[in-house]
C-alpha positions as CSV (number, residue, x, y, z in Angstrom):
1,X,47.2,-51.1,-136.1
2,X,44.9,-48.4,-137.6
3,X,44.4,-46.4,-134.4
4,X,44.5,-42.7,-133.7
5,X,47.8,-41.6,-132.1
6,X,46.3,-41.1,-128.7
7,X,45.0,-44.5,-128.7
8,X,48.6,-45.8,-129.5
9,X,49.6,-44.0,-126.6
10,X,46.9,-45.4,-124.5
11,X,48.0,-49.1,-125.6
12,X,51.6,-48.2,-124.7
13,X,50.6,-47.0,-121.3
14,X,48.5,-50.3,-120.7
15,X,51.5,-52.5,-122.0
16,X,53.8,-50.7,-119.5
17,X,51.3,-51.4,-116.6
18,X,51.4,-55.1,-117.5
19,X,55.1,-55.0,-117.5
20,X,55.2,-53.6,-114.0
21,X,53.1,-56.5,-113.0
22,X,55.4,-59.0,-114.7
23,X,58.4,-57.4,-113.1
24,X,56.9,-57.8,-109.7
25,X,56.2,-61.4,-110.4
26,X,59.8,-62.2,-111.7
27,X,62.5,-63.7,-109.8
28,X,64.6,-60.5,-109.6
29,X,66.4,-59.0,-106.4
30,X,64.5,-56.2,-104.9
31,X,67.1,-53.8,-106.2
32,X,66.6,-55.0,-109.9
33,X,62.9,-54.8,-109.3
34,X,63.0,-51.4,-108.0
35,X,65.3,-50.2,-110.9
36,X,63.1,-51.6,-113.6
37,X,59.9,-50.5,-112.0
38,X,61.3,-46.9,-111.8
39,X,62.2,-47.0,-115.6
40,X,59.0,-48.5,-116.6
41,X,57.0,-45.9,-114.4
42,X,59.0,-43.1,-116.0
43,X,58.0,-44.5,-119.4
44,X,54.3,-44.9,-118.4
45,X,54.0,-41.2,-117.1
46,X,55.6,-40.2,-120.5
47,X,52.9,-42.3,-122.4
48,X,50.1,-40.5,-120.2
49,X,51.5,-37.2,-121.1
50,X,51.8,-38.2,-124.8
51,X,48.1,-39.6,-124.6
52,X,46.9,-36.4,-123.3
53,X,48.7,-34.2,-125.8
54,X,47.5,-36.4,-128.8
55,X,43.8,-36.7,-127.6
56,X,41.7,-34.7,-130.0
57,X,40.0,-31.8,-128.4
58,X,36.2,-31.1,-128.4
59,X,34.9,-30.4,-131.7
60,X,35.0,-26.9,-132.7
61,X,31.7,-24.8,-132.4
62,X,31.0,-24.1,-136.0
63,X,29.1,-20.9,-137.0
64,X,25.4,-21.8,-138.0
65,X,25.1,-22.3,-141.9
66,X,23.3,-19.3,-143.3
67,X,20.1,-20.1,-145.2
68,X,20.3,-20.1,-148.8
69,X,18.9,-17.2,-150.6
70,X,15.4,-17.8,-152.0
71,X,15.1,-18.4,-155.6
72,X,11.7,-17.2,-156.1
73,X,10.6,-16.6,-159.6
74,X,10.4,-12.8,-160.2
75,X,7.6,-11.9,-162.5
76,X,4.0,-10.6,-162.6
77,X,0.8,-12.1,-163.8
78,X,-2.1,-10.4,-165.6
79,X,-5.1,-10.3,-163.4
80,X,-7.3,-13.2,-164.3
81,X,-4.7,-14.8,-166.3
82,X,-2.4,-18.1,-165.4
83,X,0.3,-16.7,-167.8
84,X,3.3,-15.2,-166.1
85,X,5.1,-12.6,-168.0
86,X,8.7,-12.3,-167.5
87,X,10.2,-8.9,-166.7
88,X,12.7,-7.6,-169.1
89,X,15.9,-6.8,-167.8
């Protein structure tokens, strides 16, 4: 499966919860059922801890992007003229 790691842990936890239900419905002695249920419950708790550990945290607050420097044309124009002369230099 192409799932993030925390989702794999969640699937594992759900599978273990379904397994507990299956154990309860099986034709086992109460000692066997209790022992299997305890083992599965321990694995389920580990899956919950793993899921919480692998869950991605909140997105980091990024610094605002500074505005780009203005690229204004530097020059001057003669009064009454539409021609702009570049400054040397």
